[in-house]
MARDO-408761 format. One line per 8 residues: for each residue x, z, y of C-alpha. Coordinates in nm, 3 decimals, m for minus. Layout:
BEGIN
X:Z:Y | ...
//
This chain:
BEGIN
0.659:m2.136:0.028 | 0.550:m2.088:0.392 | 0.408:m2.393:0.544 | 0.127:m2.398:0.800 | m0.152:m2.590:0.579 | m0.287:m2.300:0.394 | m0.327:m2.160:0.771 | m0.531:m2.415:0.905
m0.735:m2.394:0.565 | m0.789:m1.982:0.651 | m0.857:m2.089:1.023 | m1.104:m2.257:0.956 | m1.270:m1.997:0.717 | m1.220:m1.736:0.986 | m1.367:m1.951:1.238 | m1.642:m2.020:1.044
m1.726:m1.614:0.990 | m1.589:m1.492:1.307 | m1.587:m1.748:1.614 | m1.882:m1.986:1.553 | m2.194:m1.740:1.453 | m2.120:m1.581:1.824 | m2.042:m1.900:2.048 | m1.705:m1.837:2.054
m1.425:m2.092:2.027 | m1.027:m2.133:2.089 | m1.075:m2.174:2.447 | m1.257:m1.804:2.495 | m0.955:m1.630:2.312 | m0.735:m1.812:2.571 | m0.926:m1.718:2.837 | m0.952:m1.327:2.684
m0.571:m1.313:2.626 | m0.490:m1.481:3.030 | m0.721:m1.198:3.153 | m0.483:m0.945:2.993 | m0.149:m1.157:3.051 | m0.251:m1.158:3.449 | m0.050:m0.817:3.480 | 0.274:m0.817:3.377
0.263:m0.718:2.964 | 0.516:m0.747:2.708 | 0.277:m0.841:2.452 | m0.078:m0.881:2.364 | m0.318:m0.986:2.043 | m0.682:m1.024:1.936 | m0.745:m0.906:1.616 | m1.065:m0.994:1.473
m1.235:m0.887:1.131 | m1.483:m0.920:0.885 | m1.524:m0.749:0.557 | m1.739:m0.713:0.296 | m1.735:m0.440:0.052 | m1.919:m0.319:m0.302 | m1.840:m0.049:m0.487 | m2.007:0.085:m0.808
m1.996:0.421:m0.988 | m2.065:0.569:m1.365 | m2.082:0.882:m1.443 | m2.205:1.062:m1.782 | m2.321:0.717:m1.901 | m2.532:0.642:m1.559 | m2.474:0.413:m1.291 | m2.457:0.731:m1.013
m2.379:0.515:m0.694 | m2.385:0.199:m0.540 | m2.298:0.058:m0.248 | m2.268:m0.266:m0.026 | m2.133:m0.286:0.329 | m2.063:m0.541:0.627 | m1.809:m0.481:0.884 | m1.697:m0.675:1.197
m1.582:m0.656:1.499 | m1.242:m0.757:1.733 | m0.938:m0.535:1.876 | m0.786:m0.586:2.162 | m0.442:m0.469:2.261 | m0.199:m0.505:2.542 | 0.164:m0.355:2.516 | 0.406:m0.288:2.803
0.744:m0.149:2.690 | 0.661:0.137:2.461 | 0.299:0.174:2.586 | 0.028:0.067:2.382 | m0.374:m0.002:2.572 | m0.636:m0.081:2.296 | m1.005:m0.173:2.282 | m1.185:m0.232:2.000
m1.602:m0.351:1.951 | m1.806:m0.435:1.676 | m2.003:m0.637:1.907 | m1.808:m1.006:1.856 | m1.921:m1.152:2.195 | m1.761:m1.332:2.480 | m1.906:m1.057:2.753 | m1.731:m0.796:2.522
m1.421:m0.938:2.492 | m1.316:m1.015:2.840 | m1.431:m0.699:2.869 | m1.213:m0.513:2.649 | m0.928:m0.770:2.772 | m0.994:m0.604:3.102 | m0.949:m0.266:3.013 | m0.658:m0.301:2.805
m0.467:m0.467:3.081 | m0.460:m0.174:3.322 | m0.150:m0.060:3.106 | 0.058:m0.276:3.344 | m0.079:m0.206:3.727 | 0.130:m0.445:3.862 | m0.074:m0.799:3.879 | 0.065:m1.132:3.894
0.044:m1.350:4.204 | m0.006:m1.744:4.150 | m0.052:m1.922:3.821 | 0.029:m1.807:3.494 | 0.122:m2.132:3.253 | m0.120:m2.083:2.937 | 0.127:m2.086:2.613 | 0.107:m2.375:2.396
m0.103:m2.303:2.091 | 0.102:m2.285:1.741 | m0.065:m2.236:1.381 | 0.133:m1.947:1.195 | 0.346:m2.043:0.887 | 0.240:m1.775:0.613 | 0.240:m1.772:0.237 | m0.015:m1.881:m0.018
0.017:m1.590:m0.242 | m0.362:m1.548:m0.337 | m0.674:m1.746:m0.346 | m0.927:m1.728:m0.104 | m1.230:m1.642:m0.345 | m1.479:m1.360:m0.248 | m1.461:m1.087:m0.538 | m1.792:m0.969:m0.517
m1.980:m1.318:m0.602 | m1.726:m1.330:m0.913 | m1.984:m1.133:m1.115 | m2.353:m1.059:m1.100 | m2.476:m0.723:m1.061 | m2.607:m0.697:m1.390 | m2.249:m0.794:m1.516 | m2.063:m0.527:m1.306
m2.288:m0.213:m1.431 | m2.209:m0.350:m1.831 | m1.820:m0.363:m1.726 | m1.879:m0.010:m1.647 | m2.069:0.094:m1.971 | m1.790:m0.101:m2.167 | m1.546:0.144:m2.034 | m1.758:0.423:m2.085
m1.821:0.313:m2.492 | m1.464:0.249:m2.553 | m1.310:0.563:m2.409 | m1.559:0.763:m2.610 | m1.468:0.566:m2.878 | m1.095:0.668:m2.873 | m1.134:1.043:m2.941 | m1.435:1.293:m3.002
m1.260:1.533:m2.796 | m1.372:1.311:m2.465 | m1.576:1.505:m2.280 | m1.700:1.296:m2.008 | m1.602:0.952:m1.876 | m1.629:0.831:m1.507 | m1.556:0.522:m1.430 | m1.549:0.291:m1.058
m1.538:m0.051:m0.997 | m1.461:m0.204:m0.614 | m1.458:m0.550:m0.409 | m1.379:m0.639:m0.131 | m1.340:m0.970:0.088 | m1.154:m0.963:0.386 | m1.119:m1.196:0.683 | m0.889:m1.193:0.985
m0.796:m1.416:1.269 | m0.534:m1.322:1.525 | m0.472:m1.447:1.857 | m0.126:m1.387:2.003 | m0.017:m1.386:2.406 | 0.254:m1.639:2.314 | m0.003:m1.899:2.204 | 0.034:m1.803:1.790
m0.292:m1.852:1.600 | m0.285:m1.692:1.251 | m0.569:m1.659:0.954 | m0.599:m1.460:0.593 | m0.830:m1.474:0.331 | m0.767:m1.116:0.110 | m0.961:m1.048:m0.165 | m0.902:m0.735:m0.305
m1.077:m0.562:m0.625 | m0.973:m0.223:m0.818 | m1.120:m0.088:m1.121 | m1.043:0.323:m1.222 | m1.113:0.481:m1.482 | m1.137:0.916:m1.543 | m1.171:1.117:m1.874 | m1.183:1.444:m1.905
m1.122:1.588:m2.271 | m1.219:1.909:m2.446 | m1.067:2.141:m2.676 | m1.137:2.500:m2.787 | m1.272:2.574:m2.418 | m0.994:2.400:m2.269 | m1.047:2.080:m2.039 | m0.788:1.861:m1.935
m0.844:1.524:m1.720 | m0.665:1.180:m1.747 | m0.666:0.867:m1.559 | m0.618:0.491:m1.559 | m0.701:0.195:m1.386 | m0.580:m0.111:m1.164 | m0.650:m0.433:m0.981 | m0.524:m0.680:m0.738
m0.575:m0.985:m0.495 | m0.801:m1.175:m0.714 | m1.113:m1.163:m0.882 | m1.329:m0.929:m1.110 | m1.255:m1.225:m1.424 | m0.929:m1.005:m1.446 | m1.056:m0.717:m1.588 | m1.122:m0.873:m1.962
m1.105:m0.662:m2.287 | m0.786:m0.656:m2.314 | m0.716:m0.499:m1.941 | m1.007:m0.251:m1.978 | m0.882:m0.157:m2.298 | m0.532:m0.052:m2.135 | m0.663:0.137:m1.800 | m0.881:0.325:m2.117
m0.591:0.408:m2.343 | m0.387:0.475:m2.060 | m0.651:0.764:m1.912 | m0.753:0.878:m2.294 | m0.385:0.941:m2.378 | m0.294:1.097:m2.050 | m0.589:1.354:m2.083 | m0.527:1.438:m2.460
m0.127:1.479:m2.387 | m0.241:1.734:m2.134 | m0.446:1.954:m2.363 | m0.163:1.970:m2.586 | 0.046:2.096:m2.282 | 0.202:2.414:m2.198 | 0.346:2.599:m1.877 | 0.649:2.379:m1.703
0.982:2.602:m1.684 | 1.084:2.625:m1.342 | 1.462:2.600:m1.179 | 1.694:2.319:m1.074 | 1.748:2.089:m1.328 | 1.751:1.738:m1.473 | 1.479:1.477:m1.386 | 1.370:1.163:m1.574
1.089:0.982:m1.418 | 0.928:0.700:m1.570 | 0.902:0.356:m1.447 | 0.623:0.202:m1.280 | 0.361:0.425:m1.062 | 0.621:0.713:m1.050 | 0.770:0.503:m0.791 | 0.508:0.684:m0.569
0.824:0.955:m0.524 | 0.983:0.657:m0.371 | 0.757:0.527:m0.138 | 0.668:0.903:0.015 | 1.015:1.015:0.008 | 1.242:0.726:0.105 | 0.999:0.461:0.207 | 0.829:0.620:0.508
1.157:0.750:0.610 | 1.258:0.345:0.674 | 0.981:0.277:0.884 | 1.038:0.162:1.243 | 0.840:0.369:1.425 | 1.030:0.708:1.313 | 1.385:0.511:1.320 | 1.335:0.376:1.654
1.230:0.742:1.792 | 1.506:0.933:1.583 | 1.262:1.121:1.408 | 1.361:0.991:1.050 | 1.631:1.145:0.832 | 1.745:0.776:0.789 | 1.778:0.753:1.207 | 2.109:0.538:1.284
2.207:0.483:0.935 | 2.224:0.158:0.913 | 2.573:0.048:0.725 | 2.618:0.404:0.563 | 2.570:0.470:0.212 | 2.232:0.666:0.140 | 2.217:0.641:m0.188 | 2.371:0.648:m0.542
2.569:0.274:m0.631 | 2.324:0.105:m0.813 | 2.007:0.208:m0.599 | 1.862:m0.101:m0.445 | 1.547:m0.015:m0.281 | 1.303:m0.354:m0.119 | 0.976:m0.367:0.047 | 0.832:m0.706:m0.029
0.493:m0.834:0.104 | 0.496:m1.185:m0.102 | 0.482:m1.099:m0.481 | 0.156:m1.341:m0.602 | m0.195:m1.159:m0.655 | m0.029:m0.791:m0.579 | m0.235:m0.525:m0.411 | 0.003:m0.438:m0.141
0.109:m0.863:m0.035 | m0.036:m1.031:0.223 | 0.032:m1.368:0.387 | 0.052:m1.264:0.699 | 0.067:m0.925:0.849 | m0.209:m0.767:1.068 | 0.016:m0.936:1.355 | m0.006:m1.271:1.248
0.358:m1.287:1.102 | 0.459:m1.379:0.740 | 0.524:m1.137:0.558 | 0.914:m1.097:0.378 | 1.097:m0.983:0.080 | 1.306:m0.711:0.308 | 1.618:m0.547:0.137 | 1.599:m0.171:0.268
1.919:m0.044:0.065 | 2.124:m0.293:m0.147 | 2.370:m0.091:m0.392 | 2.333:0.222:m0.202 | 2.417:0.077:0.146 | 2.138:0.092:0.413 | 2.061:m0.227:0.542 | 1.759:m0.254:0.772
1.420:m0.110:0.827 | 1.057:m0.166:0.792 | 0.931:m0.338:1.172 | 0.633:m0.449:1.326 | 0.643:m0.656:1.649 | 0.645:m0.349:1.935 | 0.931:m0.169:1.728 | 1.140:m0.457:1.645
1.135:m0.565:2.019 | 1.274:m0.192:2.128 | 1.502:m0.219:1.861 | 1.631:m0.579:1.939 | 1.573:m0.692:1.562 | 1.365:m0.988:1.466 | 1.001:m0.830:1.275 | 0.979:m0.816:0.900
0.596:m0.881:0.835 | 0.483:m0.574:0.822 | 0.309:m0.491:1.120 | m0.045:m0.297:0.949 | m0.370:m0.181:1.077 | m0.643:m0.017:0.838 | m0.892:m0.211:1.052 | m0.996:m0.399:1.395
m1.080:m0.030:1.493 | m0.675:0.062:1.458 | m0.371:m0.035:1.628 | m0.083:m0.206:1.416 | 0.230:m0.015:1.336 | 0.507:m0.037:1.049 | 0.378:0.001:0.721 | 0.485:m0.035:0.368
0.357:m0.358:0.123 | 0.499:m0.325:m0.180 | 0.787:m0.101:m0.201 | 1.038:m0.083:m0.517 | 1.377:m0.001:m0.693 | 1.538:m0.243:m0.891 | 1.637:m0.203:m1.226 | 1.973:m0.099:m1.370
2.173:m0.170:m1.708 | 2.049:0.147:m1.911 | 1.826:0.164:m2.172 | 1.500:0.394:m2.124 | 1.581:0.555:m2.416 | 1.931:0.610:m2.364 | 1.786:0.769:m2.052 | 1.572:1.018:m2.205
1.827:1.129:m2.451 | 2.070:1.218:m2.182 | 1.893:1.532:m2.077 | 2.079:1.817:m2.244 | 1.787:2.036:m2.097 | 1.511:1.885:m1.826 | 1.208:1.685:m1.722 | 1.076:1.347:m1.817
0.830:1.280:m1.579 | 0.600:0.957:m1.645 | 0.282:0.995:m1.411 | 0.265:1.153:m1.066 | m0.082:1.292:m0.877 | m0.053:1.320:m0.458 | 0.252:1.410:m0.295 | 0.364:1.460:0.062
0.700:1.439:0.263 | 0.798:1.524:0.586 | 0.992:1.266:0.763 | 1.183:1.464:0.993 | 1.378:1.610:0.716 | 1.306:1.394:0.402 | 1.153:1.700:0.217 | 0.879:1.605:m0.026
0.695:1.742:m0.297 | 0.525:1.579:m0.584 | 0.264:1.705:m0.880 | 0.358:1.560:m1.217 | 0.016:1.483:m1.379 | 0.218:1.417:m1.707 | 0.482:1.552:m1.811 | 0.726:1.679:m2.112
1.016:1.929:m2.155 | 1.333:1.753:m2.303 | 1.613:1.941:m2.448 | 1.935:1.796:m2.597 | 1.788:1.437:m2.605 | 1.444:1.528:m2.774 | 1.105:1.547:m2.638 | 0.999:1.871:m2.707
0.613:1.923:m2.595 | 0.416:1.830:m2.267 | 0.381:2.032:m1.984 | 0.134:2.106:m1.697 | 0.170:2.226:m1.357 | 0.545:2.116:m1.296 | 0.653:1.980:m0.926 | 0.940:1.792:m0.795
1.059:1.938:m0.461 | 1.331:1.768:m0.276 | 1.512:1.565:m0.002 | 1.436:1.219:m0.019 | 1.769:1.122:0.136 | 1.950:1.396:m0.076 | 1.769:1.271:m0.394 | 1.885:0.934:m0.388
2.232:1.056:m0.390 | 2.175:1.244:m0.733 | 2.055:0.873:m0.912 | 2.307:0.886:m1.203 | 2.129:0.644:m1.424 | 1.903:0.327:m1.389 | 1.708:0.179:m1.628 | 1.637:m0.183:m1.699
1.260:m0.193:m1.740 | 1.159:m0.205:m1.365 | 0.805:m0.228:m1.336 | 0.513:m0.231:m1.026 | 0.209:0.023:m1.065 | m0.098:m0.140:m1.223 | m0.266:m0.183:m0.848 | m0.398:0.154:m0.738
m0.185:0.244:m0.424 | m0.303:0.321:m0.110 | m0.093:0.463:0.152 | m0.204:0.669:0.475 | m0.028:0.721:0.815 | m0.172:0.859:1.089 | m0.486:0.860:0.971 | m0.485:0.495:0.870
m0.491:0.406:0.524 | m0.388:0.034:0.345 | m0.318:m0.095:0.015 | 0.010:m0.048:m0.084 | 0.217:m0.135:m0.446 | 0.550:0.071:m0.555 | 0.739:0.015:m0.847 | 1.070:0.132:m1.022
1.277:0.134:m1.356 | 1.329:0.448:m1.541 | 1.523:0.681:m1.316 | 1.756:1.011:m1.381 | 1.783:1.238:m1.123 | 2.002:1.513:m1.145 | 1.996:1.826:m0.985 | 1.628:1.820:m0.834
1.446:2.135:m0.797 | 1.144:2.173:m1.045 | 0.857:2.403:m0.942 | 0.681:2.548:m1.217 | 0.389:2.740:m1.358 | 0.624:2.949:m1.697
//
């Protein structure tokens, strides 16, 4: 449900942290925005942020690092046409706010004569997808160290071939306040936690790695014994599987992708190409193709920032707009793009709640939240059994994509060779090479097991990183190129 009530509560929290200690109130924000709009600009905003973060890492049974940091500041932006002027400061004060406002308004040389009416203040509508808990305080330091120790002990007990265990725990408490030139005020209080496990297994002088982990927007109590065991089992199983792996065959073949995290391929190969800035500039393989068939029938892709407690979800985006459930591709037809305010205005469409920035020191741009493909009607075992000769990839490492051409390269961290519908053996060194828009047209079977990832994704774009979610069902794609090592 979208309402103004939760925003008012979050505004109070944001004001206590970001305005009151520095002698600021809403009148100072209005004055700074009036300084900018005294020149003709299309849009302007102030973005205040307070971030407290903590990290712990354990290796060889010892806590190797512990970190704690507090960062706060304000970013001031003016937009005129396609041009953006931006200034930021880690000094939150009236003087620095007004200084930044005068700096960015130079983007539009034309000063206005006469008076400018101040916009009426309106509190933005927003969602309530997660609590405003400070996750750092949900466990004391001793308990955090014990949690990491538990991870290591459990991993080593799973198999004698486990030679090394690394575990990390990260918590973040993020409070943002957005004031826009149109009088809109919005705020969000964003908790974020993540537990990661990496296991190295050794056998006959051969060493292989496996990883697991997850998290979301909640407190550290989420990592109970059952959850820890799930992450550990995933990491150990992957490492032990890779100990038995053989070199991957190469060539064009049928590839079946597992559910959940393999959706990272969808995120990279398809999602980035659907971001508004690339399409407005005509540099995406999907530019100008709304209403056209861009994927096989049955393929429906969404970007949804409204899923409760998810790593990629937001109550409001970093421009103060409520997040949405955006259908990008429906039954193979391209329906729309992911938009921030600037690109939406220039493309004459509404913003989609996807304006995101890494911090107050960065400008917002259209970014994904939780991007996933909806499930179909096939049983996963049936899809694997349909492979005559091909690859079944259940986990991925890194990947990259060229937005203009749509070409992607992905490395599989866990994959199997399949013949006549039967899994033969695990393979190592398989890379998937293809073209995102083309790969979408080659989807021939869609499983009924759609799953989201466990909450580990971070997306990079133009040097900015933001937390995201991915997901998909088991998918069969015909005629993908596999770069192998055999």
